CHARMM internal coordinates of N, CA and C (Angstrom, degrees):
IC EDIT
DIST 1 N 1 CA 1.4023
DIST 1 CA 1 C 1.5087
ANGL 1 N 1 CA 1 C 110.64
DIST 1 C 2 N 1.3004
ANGL 1 CA 1 C 2 N 113.56
DIHE 1 N 1 CA 1 C 2 N 139.46
DIST 2 N 2 CA 1.5207
ANGL 1 C 2 N 2 CA 118.66
DIHE 1 CA 1 C 2 N 2 CA 178.99
DIST 2 CA 2 C 1.5446
ANGL 2 N 2 CA 2 C 109.64
DIHE 1 C 2 N 2 CA 2 C -109.32
DIST 2 C 3 N 1.3478
ANGL 2 CA 2 C 3 N 115.59
DIHE 2 N 2 CA 2 C 3 N 172.39
DIST 3 N 3 CA 1.4133
ANGL 2 C 3 N 3 CA 118.24
DIHE 2 CA 2 C 3 N 3 CA 174.31
DIST 3 CA 3 C 1.5622
ANGL 3 N 3 CA 3 C 111.61
DIHE 2 C 3 N 3 CA 3 C -60.08
DIST 3 C 4 N 1.2502
ANGL 3 CA 3 C 4 N 117.65
DIHE 3 N 3 CA 3 C 4 N -35.48
DIST 4 N 4 CA 1.4963
ANGL 3 C 4 N 4 CA 122.30
DIHE 3 CA 3 C 4 N 4 CA 174.43
DIST 4 CA 4 C 1.5418
ANGL 4 N 4 CA 4 C 110.57
DIHE 3 C 4 N 4 CA 4 C -60.45
DIST 4 C 5 N 1.3034
ANGL 4 CA 4 C 5 N 117.84
DIHE 4 N 4 CA 4 C 5 N -44.04
DIST 5 N 5 CA 1.4864
ANGL 4 C 5 N 5 CA 120.31
DIHE 4 CA 4 C 5 N 5 CA 172.98
DIST 5 CA 5 C 1.4582
ANGL 5 N 5 CA 5 C 113.87
DIHE 4 C 5 N 5 CA 5 C -59.08
DIST 5 C 6 N 1.3952
ANGL 5 CA 5 C 6 N 117.33
DIHE 5 N 5 CA 5 C 6 N -41.04
DIST 6 N 6 CA 1.5066
ANGL 5 C 6 N 6 CA 115.83
DIHE 5 CA 5 C 6 N 6 CA -178.47
DIST 6 CA 6 C 1.5420
ANGL 6 N 6 CA 6 C 111.69
DIHE 5 C 6 N 6 CA 6 C -68.18
DIST 6 C 7 N 1.3148
ANGL 6 CA 6 C 7 N 118.58
DIHE 6 N 6 CA 6 C 7 N -25.98
DIST 7 N 7 CA 1.4141
ANGL 6 C 7 N 7 CA 123.99
DIHE 6 CA 6 C 7 N 7 CA 176.36
DIST 7 CA 7 C 1.5370
ANGL 7 N 7 CA 7 C 108.98
DIHE 6 C 7 N 7 CA 7 C -71.91
DIST 7 C 8 N 1.3230
ANGL 7 CA 7 C 8 N 114.79
DIHE 7 N 7 CA 7 C 8 N -49.21
DIST 8 N 8 CA 1.4254
ANGL 7 C 8 N 8 CA 118.10
DIHE 7 CA 7 C 8 N 8 CA 178.24
DIST 8 CA 8 C 1.5194
ANGL 8 N 8 CA 8 C 116.73
DIHE 7 C 8 N 8 CA 8 C -58.12
DIST 8 C 9 N 1.3718
ANGL 8 CA 8 C 9 N 114.32
DIHE 8 N 8 CA 8 C 9 N -39.32
DIST 9 N 9 CA 1.5085
ANGL 8 C 9 N 9 CA 121.41
DIHE 8 CA 8 C 9 N 9 CA 175.40
DIST 9 CA 9 C 1.5187
ANGL 9 N 9 CA 9 C 116.63
DIHE 8 C 9 N 9 CA 9 C -81.58
DIST 9 C 10 N 1.3692
ANGL 9 CA 9 C 10 N 111.04
DIHE 9 N 9 CA 9 C 10 N -6.28
DIST 10 N 10 CA 1.4676
ANGL 9 C 10 N 10 CA 116.98
DIHE 9 CA 9 C 10 N 10 CA -179.00
DIST 10 CA 10 C 1.4530
ANGL 10 N 10 CA 10 C 117.66
DIHE 9 C 10 N 10 CA 10 C 61.41
DIST 10 C 11 N 1.4232
ANGL 10 CA 10 C 11 N 114.70
DIHE 10 N 10 CA 10 C 11 N 33.39
DIST 11 N 11 CA 1.4366
ANGL 10 C 11 N 11 CA 122.20
DIHE 10 CA 10 C 11 N 11 CA -177.51
DIST 11 CA 11 C 1.6252
ANGL 11 N 11 CA 11 C 107.46
DIHE 10 C 11 N 11 CA 11 C -65.70
DIST 11 C 12 N 1.3418
ANGL 11 CA 11 C 12 N 114.46
DIHE 11 N 11 CA 11 C 12 N -30.21
DIST 12 N 12 CA 1.4463
ANGL 11 C 12 N 12 CA 117.45
DIHE 11 CA 11 C 12 N 12 CA -177.96
DIST 12 CA 12 C 1.5599
ANGL 12 N 12 CA 12 C 111.40
DIHE 11 C 12 N 12 CA 12 C -63.80
DIST 12 C 13 N 1.3018
ANGL 12 CA 12 C 13 N 117.86
DIHE 12 N 12 CA 12 C 13 N -17.05
DIST 13 N 13 CA 1.4888
ANGL 12 C 13 N 13 CA 120.75
DIHE 12 CA 12 C 13 N 13 CA 174.84
DIST 13 CA 13 C 1.5039
ANGL 13 N 13 CA 13 C 115.19
DIHE 12 C 13 N 13 CA 13 C -67.14
DIST 13 C 14 N 1.3190
ANGL 13 CA 13 C 14 N 115.11
DIHE 13 N 13 CA 13 C 14 N -22.27
DIST 14 N 14 CA 1.5337
ANGL 13 C 14 N 14 CA 121.45
DIHE 13 CA 13 C 14 N 14 CA -177.33
DIST 14 CA 14 C 1.4961
ANGL 14 N 14 CA 14 C 113.03
DIHE 13 C 14 N 14 CA 14 C -114.25
DIST 14 C 15 N 1.3103
ANGL 14 CA 14 C 15 N 119.47
DIHE 14 N 14 CA 14 C 15 N -17.40
DIST 15 N 15 CA 1.4586
ANGL 14 C 15 N 15 CA 121.93
DIHE 14 CA 14 C 15 N 15 CA 177.85
DIST 15 CA 15 C 1.5124
ANGL 15 N 15 CA 15 C 113.37
DIHE 14 C 15 N 15 CA 15 C -152.85
DIST 15 C 16 N 1.2604
ANGL 15 CA 15 C 16 N 118.64
DIHE 15 N 15 CA 15 C 16 N 171.12
DIST 16 N 16 CA 1.4482
ANGL 15 C 16 N 16 CA 124.13
DIHE 15 CA 15 C 16 N 16 CA 174.45
DIST 16 CA 16 C 1.5060
ANGL 16 N 16 CA 16 C 108.80
DIHE 15 C 16 N 16 CA 16 C -82.14
DIST 16 C 17 N 1.3363
ANGL 16 CA 16 C 17 N 119.25
DIHE 16 N 16 CA 16 C 17 N 129.89
DIST 17 N 17 CA 1.4421
ANGL 16 C 17 N 17 CA 121.70
DIHE 16 CA 16 C 17 N 17 CA 175.13
DIST 17 CA 17 C 1.5048
ANGL 17 N 17 CA 17 C 111.71
DIHE 16 C 17 N 17 CA 17 C -121.10
DIST 17 C 18 N 1.2983
ANGL 17 CA 17 C 18 N 117.03
DIHE 17 N 17 CA 17 C 18 N 120.65
DIST 18 N 18 CA 1.5507
ANGL 17 C 18 N 18 CA 123.06
DIHE 17 CA 17 C 18 N 18 CA -179.64
DIST 18 CA 18 C 1.5457
ANGL 18 N 18 CA 18 C 108.71
DIHE 17 C 18 N 18 CA 18 C -131.41
DIST 18 C 19 N 1.2587
ANGL 18 CA 18 C 19 N 115.79
DIHE 18 N 18 CA 18 C 19 N 164.31
DIST 19 N 19 CA 1.4730
ANGL 18 C 19 N 19 CA 121.45
DIHE 18 CA 18 C 19 N 19 CA 165.66
DIST 19 CA 19 C 1.5149
ANGL 19 N 19 CA 19 C 107.61
DIHE 18 C 19 N 19 CA 19 C -102.71
DIST 19 C 20 N 1.3347
ANGL 19 CA 19 C 20 N 114.09
DIHE 19 N 19 CA 19 C 20 N 169.48
DIST 20 N 20 CA 1.4611
ANGL 19 C 20 N 20 CA 117.24
DIHE 19 CA 19 C 20 N 20 CA -177.70
DIST 20 CA 20 C 1.5715
ANGL 20 N 20 CA 20 C 112.37
DIHE 19 C 20 N 20 CA 20 C -84.89
DIST 20 C 21 N 1.2746
ANGL 20 CA 20 C 21 N 116.62
DIHE 20 N 20 CA 20 C 21 N -7.34
DIST 21 N 21 CA 1.4939
ANGL 20 C 21 N 21 CA 117.91
DIHE 20 CA 20 C 21 N 21 CA 176.29
DIST 21 CA 21 C 1.4646
ANGL 21 N 21 CA 21 C 114.17
DIHE 20 C 21 N 21 CA 21 C 87.88
DIST 21 C 22 N 1.2859
ANGL 21 CA 21 C 22 N 120.98
DIHE 21 N 21 CA 21 C 22 N 6.95
DIST 22 N 22 CA 1.4297
ANGL 21 C 22 N 22 CA 125.46
DIHE 21 CA 21 C 22 N 22 CA -179.34
DIST 22 CA 22 C 1.5064
ANGL 22 N 22 CA 22 C 114.26
DIHE 21 C 22 N 22 CA 22 C -130.04
DIST 22 C 23 N 1.2959
ANGL 22 CA 22 C 23 N 117.67
DIHE 22 N 22 CA 22 C 23 N 141.03
DIST 23 N 23 CA 1.4946
ANGL 22 C 23 N 23 CA 118.71
DIHE 22 CA 22 C 23 N 23 CA 179.31
DIST 23 CA 23 C 1.4694
ANGL 23 N 23 CA 23 C 116.50
DIHE 22 C 23 N 23 CA 23 C -85.71
DIST 23 C 24 N 1.3528
ANGL 23 CA 23 C 24 N 117.58
DIHE 23 N 23 CA 23 C 24 N 1.85
DIST 24 N 24 CA 1.4125
ANGL 23 C 24 N 24 CA 121.47
DIHE 23 CA 23 C 24 N 24 CA -178.80
DIST 24 CA 24 C 1.5729
ANGL 24 N 24 CA 24 C 110.94
DIHE 23 C 24 N 24 CA 24 C -63.47
DIST 24 C 25 N 1.2977
ANGL 24 CA 24 C 25 N 119.83
DIHE 24 N 24 CA 24 C 25 N 150.11
DIST 25 N 25 CA 1.5387
ANGL 24 C 25 N 25 CA 121.88
DIHE 24 CA 24 C 25 N 25 CA 173.13
DIST 25 CA 25 C 1.5162
ANGL 25 N 25 CA 25 C 108.48
DIHE 24 C 25 N 25 CA 25 C -74.31
DIST 25 C 26 N 1.2146
ANGL 25 CA 25 C 26 N 119.27
DIHE 25 N 25 CA 25 C 26 N 82.12
DIST 26 N 26 CA 1.4967
ANGL 25 C 26 N 26 CA 125.52
DIHE 25 CA 25 C 26 N 26 CA -174.90
DIST 26 CA 26 C 1.5236
ANGL 26 N 26 CA 26 C 112.72
DIHE 25 C 26 N 26 CA 26 C 133.32
DIST 26 C 27 N 1.2562
ANGL 26 CA 26 C 27 N 117.62
DIHE 26 N 26 CA 26 C 27 N -172.14
DIST 27 N 27 CA 1.4854
ANGL 26 C 27 N 27 CA 121.37
DIHE 26 CA 26 C 27 N 27 CA 179.51
DIST 27 CA 27 C 1.5172
ANGL 27 N 27 CA 27 C 107.67
DIHE 26 C 27 N 27 CA 27 C -116.69
DIST 27 C 28 N 1.3306
ANGL 27 CA 27 C 28 N 117.32
DIHE 27 N 27 CA 27 C 28 N 108.50
DIST 28 N 28 CA 1.3757
ANGL 27 C 28 N 28 CA 122.18
DIHE 27 CA 27 C 28 N 28 CA 177.14
DIST 28 CA 28 C 1.5871
ANGL 28 N 28 CA 28 C 105.97
DIHE 27 C 28 N 28 CA 28 C -100.85
DIST 28 C 29 N 1.3272
ANGL 28 CA 28 C 29 N 116.25
DIHE 28 N 28 CA 28 C 29 N 107.29
DIST 29 N 29 CA 1.4179
ANGL 28 C 29 N 29 CA 121.88
DIHE 28 CA 28 C 29 N 29 CA -168.96
DIST 29 CA 29 C 1.5182
ANGL 29 N 29 CA 29 C 113.41
DIHE 28 C 29 N 29 CA 29 C -52.41
DIST 29 C 30 N 1.2551
ANGL 29 CA 29 C 30 N 120.59
DIHE 29 N 29 CA 29 C 30 N -33.75
DIST 30 N 30 CA 1.4007
ANGL 29 C 30 N 30 CA 126.24
DIHE 29 CA 29 C 30 N 30 CA -176.58
DIST 30 CA 30 C 1.5570
ANGL 30 N 30 CA 30 C 110.34
DIHE 29 C 30 N 30 CA 30 C -70.98
DIST 30 C 31 N 1.3770
ANGL 30 CA 30 C 31 N 116.12
DIHE 30 N 30 CA 30 C 31 N -20.06
DIST 31 N 31 CA 1.5256
ANGL 30 C 31 N 31 CA 119.87
DIHE 30 CA 30 C 31 N 31 CA -174.91
DIST 31 CA 31 C 1.5218
ANGL 31 N 31 CA 31 C 113.70
DIHE 30 C 31 N 31 CA 31 C -106.29
DIST 31 C 32 N 1.3292
ANGL 31 CA 31 C 32 N 118.58
DIHE 31 N 31 CA 31 C 32 N -4.53
DIST 32 N 32 CA 1.4537
ANGL 31 C 32 N 32 CA 117.85
DIHE 31 CA 31 C 32 N 32 CA -171.17
DIST 32 CA 32 C 1.5240
ANGL 32 N 32 CA 32 C 109.84
DIHE 31 C 32 N 32 CA 32 C -86.18
DIST 32 C 33 N 1.3682
ANGL 32 CA 32 C 33 N 113.83
DIHE 32 N 32 CA 32 C 33 N 158.60
DIST 33 N 33 CA 1.4773
ANGL 32 C 33 N 33 CA 118.69
DIHE 32 CA 32 C 33 N 33 CA 179.32
DIST 33 CA 33 C 1.5183
ANGL 33 N 33 CA 33 C 111.25
DIHE 32 C 33 N 33 CA 33 C -70.94
DIST 33 C 34 N 1.3792
ANGL 33 CA 33 C 34 N 112.78
DIHE 33 N 33 CA 33 C 34 N 155.71
DIST 34 N 34 CA 1.4114
ANGL 33 C 34 N 34 CA 119.49
DIHE 33 CA 33 C 34 N 34 CA -175.63
DIST 34 CA 34 C 1.5372
ANGL 34 N 34 CA 34 C 112.52
DIHE 33 C 34 N 34 CA 34 C -61.51
DIST 34 C 35 N 1.3198
ANGL 34 CA 34 C 35 N 120.39
DIHE 34 N 34 CA 34 C 35 N -40.72
DIST 35 N 35 CA 1.4518
ANGL 34 C 35 N 35 CA 122.54
DIHE 34 CA 34 C 35 N 35 CA 176.85
DIST 35 CA 35 C 1.4875
ANGL 35 N 35 CA 35 C 113.04
DIHE 34 C 35 N 35 CA 35 C -55.62
DIST 35 C 36 N 1.3336
ANGL 35 CA 35 C 36 N 117.12
DIHE 35 N 35 CA 35 C 36 N -45.47
DIST 36 N 36 CA 1.4675
ANGL 35 C 36 N 36 CA 116.48
DIHE 35 CA 35 C 36 N 36 CA 178.07
DIST 36 CA 36 C 1.5130
ANGL 36 N 36 CA 36 C 113.23
DIHE 35 C 36 N 36 CA 36 C -69.33
DIST 36 C 37 N 1.3584
ANGL 36 CA 36 C 37 N 118.26
DIHE 36 N 36 CA 36 C 37 N -37.12
DIST 37 N 37 CA 1.4534
ANGL 36 C 37 N 37 CA 118.28
DIHE 36 CA 36 C 37 N 37 CA 178.39
DIST 37 CA 37 C 1.4388
ANGL 37 N 37 CA 37 C 112.07
DIHE 36 C 37 N 37 CA 37 C -65.69
DIST 37 C 38 N 1.3429
ANGL 37 CA 37 C 38 N 118.37
DIHE 37 N 37 CA 37 C 38 N -43.39
DIST 38 N 38 CA 1.4805
ANGL 37 C 38 N 38 CA 121.20
DIHE 37 CA 37 C 38 N 38 CA 179.89
DIST 38 CA 38 C 1.5977
ANGL 38 N 38 CA 38 C 109.87
DIHE 37 C 38 N 38 CA 38 C -59.38
DIST 38 C 39 N 1.2860
ANGL 38 CA 38 C 39 N 117.29
DIHE 38 N 38 CA 38 C 39 N -45.54
DIST 39 N 39 CA 1.4730
ANGL 38 C 39 N 39 CA 121.25
DIHE 38 CA 38 C 39 N 39 CA -178.90
DIST 39 CA 39 C 1.5910
ANGL 39 N 39 CA 39 C 109.64
DIHE 38 C 39 N 39 CA 39 C -66.37
DIST 39 C 40 N 1.3167
ANGL 39 CA 39 C 40 N 112.11
DIHE 39 N 39 CA 39 C 40 N -44.21
DIST 40 N 40 CA 1.4966
ANGL 39 C 40 N 40 CA 118.52
DIHE 39 CA 39 C 40 N 40 CA -179.32
DIST 40 CA 40 C 1.5664
ANGL 40 N 40 CA 40 C 112.46
DIHE 39 C 40 N 40 CA 40 C -53.35
DIST 40 C 41 N 1.2577
ANGL 40 CA 40 C 41 N 115.71
DIHE 40 N 40 CA 40 C 41 N -43.42
DIST 41 N 41 CA 1.4785
ANGL 40 C 41 N 41 CA 118.18
DIHE 40 CA 40 C 41 N 41 CA -175.76
DIST 41 CA 41 C 1.5742
ANGL 41 N 41 CA 41 C 112.60
DIHE 40 C 41 N 41 CA 41 C -88.58
DIST 41 C 42 N 1.3026
ANGL 41 CA 41 C 42 N 117.24
DIHE 41 N 41 CA 41 C 42 N -15.56
DIST 42 N 42 CA 1.4495
ANGL 41 C 42 N 42 CA 124.94
DIHE 41 CA 41 C 42 N 42 CA -177.35
DIST 42 CA 42 C 1.5332
ANGL 42 N 42 CA 42 C 114.35
DIHE 41 C 42 N 42 CA 42 C -88.44
DIST 42 C 43 N 1.3357
ANGL 42 CA 42 C 43 N 116.27
DIHE 42 N 42 CA 42 C 43 N -41.91
DIST 43 N 43 CA 1.4522
ANGL 42 C 43 N 43 CA 123.16
DIHE 42 CA 42 C 43 N 43 CA -174.68
DIST 43 CA 43 C 1.5366
ANGL 43 N 43 CA 43 C 116.78
DIHE 42 C 43 N 43 CA 43 C -76.75
DIST 43 C 44 N 1.3367
ANGL 43 CA 43 C 44 N 117.54
DIHE 43 N 43 CA 43 C 44 N 147.66
DIST 44 N 44 CA 1.4391
ANGL 43 C 44 N 44 CA 119.54
DIHE 43 CA 43 C 44 N 44 CA -179.39
DIST 44 CA 44 C 1.5487
ANGL 44 N 44 CA 44 C 107.75
DIHE 43 C 44 N 44 CA 44 C -79.93
DIST 44 C 45 N 1.2706
ANGL 44 CA 44 C 45 N 122.35
DIHE 44 N 44 CA 44 C 45 N -31.00
DIST 45 N 45 CA 1.4175
ANGL 44 C 45 N 45 CA 126.29
DIHE 44 CA 44 C 45 N 45 CA -179.19
DIST 45 CA 45 C 1.5213
ANGL 45 N 45 CA 45 C 112.71
DIHE 44 C 45 N 45 CA 45 C -133.00
DIST 45 C 46 N 1.2879
ANGL 45 CA 45 C 46 N 112.75
DIHE 45 N 45 CA 45 C 46 N 125.03
DIST 46 N 46 CA 1.5125
ANGL 45 C 46 N 46 CA 123.94
DIHE 45 CA 45 C 46 N 46 CA -179.92
DIST 46 CA 46 C 1.5018
ANGL 46 N 46 CA 46 C 107.97
DIHE 45 C 46 N 46 CA 46 C -120.86
DIST 46 C 47 N 1.2849
ANGL 46 CA 46 C 47 N 118.54
DIHE 46 N 46 CA 46 C 47 N 118.94
DIST 47 N 47 CA 1.5450
ANGL 46 C 47 N 47 CA 123.01
DIHE 46 CA 46 C 47 N 47 CA 176.12
DIST 47 CA 47 C 1.5156
ANGL 47 N 47 CA 47 C 103.26
DIHE 46 C 47 N 47 CA 47 C -99.75
DIST 47 C 48 N 1.3916
ANGL 47 CA 47 C 48 N 113.59
DIHE 47 N 47 CA 47 C 48 N 127.96
DIST 48 N 48 CA 1.4197
ANGL 47 C 48 N 48 CA 118.43
DIHE 47 CA 47 C 48 N 48 CA 178.23
DIST 48 CA 48 C 1.5338
ANGL 48 N 48 CA 48 C 110.50
DIHE 47 C 48 N 48 CA 48 C -124.71
DIST 48 C 49 N 1.2545
ANGL 48 CA 48 C 49 N 115.40
DIHE 48 N 48 CA 48 C 49 N 163.36
DIST 49 N 49 CA 1.4277
ANGL 48 C 49 N 49 CA 122.05
DIHE 48 CA 48 C 49 N 49 CA 179.73
DIST 49 CA 49 C 1.5630
ANGL 49 N 49 CA 49 C 107.87
DIHE 48 C 49 N 49 CA 49 C -119.17
DIST 49 C 50 N 1.2931
ANGL 49 CA 49 C 50 N 117.14
DIHE 49 N 49 CA 49 C 50 N 128.52
DIST 50 N 50 CA 1.4979
ANGL 49 C 50 N 50 CA 119.92
DIHE 49 CA 49 C 50 N 50 CA 179.11
DIST 50 CA 50 C 1.5462
ANGL 50 N 50 CA 50 C 107.12
DIHE 49 C 50 N 50 CA 50 C -96.09
DIST 50 C 51 N 1.3252
ANGL 50 CA 50 C 51 N 113.03
DIHE 50 N 50 CA 50 C 51 N -174.61
DIST 51 N 51 CA 1.4479
ANGL 50 C 51 N 51 CA 118.63
DIHE 50 CA 50 C 51 N 51 CA -178.64
DIST 51 CA 51 C 1.4605
ANGL 51 N 51 CA 51 C 111.27
DIHE 50 C 51 N 51 CA 51 C -74.27
END
COOR INIT
IC SEED 1 N 1 CA 1 C
IC BUILD
């Protein structure tokens, strides 16, 4: 699923949808944007999409 898919399916109407801010195949904590990192460590549940 891509960010475009989440807009088409209107997933943003029920939850916050963001990317991690990095083009790497995966999540490299040193490279991600502050908004993602703050939410990642704050929230009880994080749903992610792999390749």
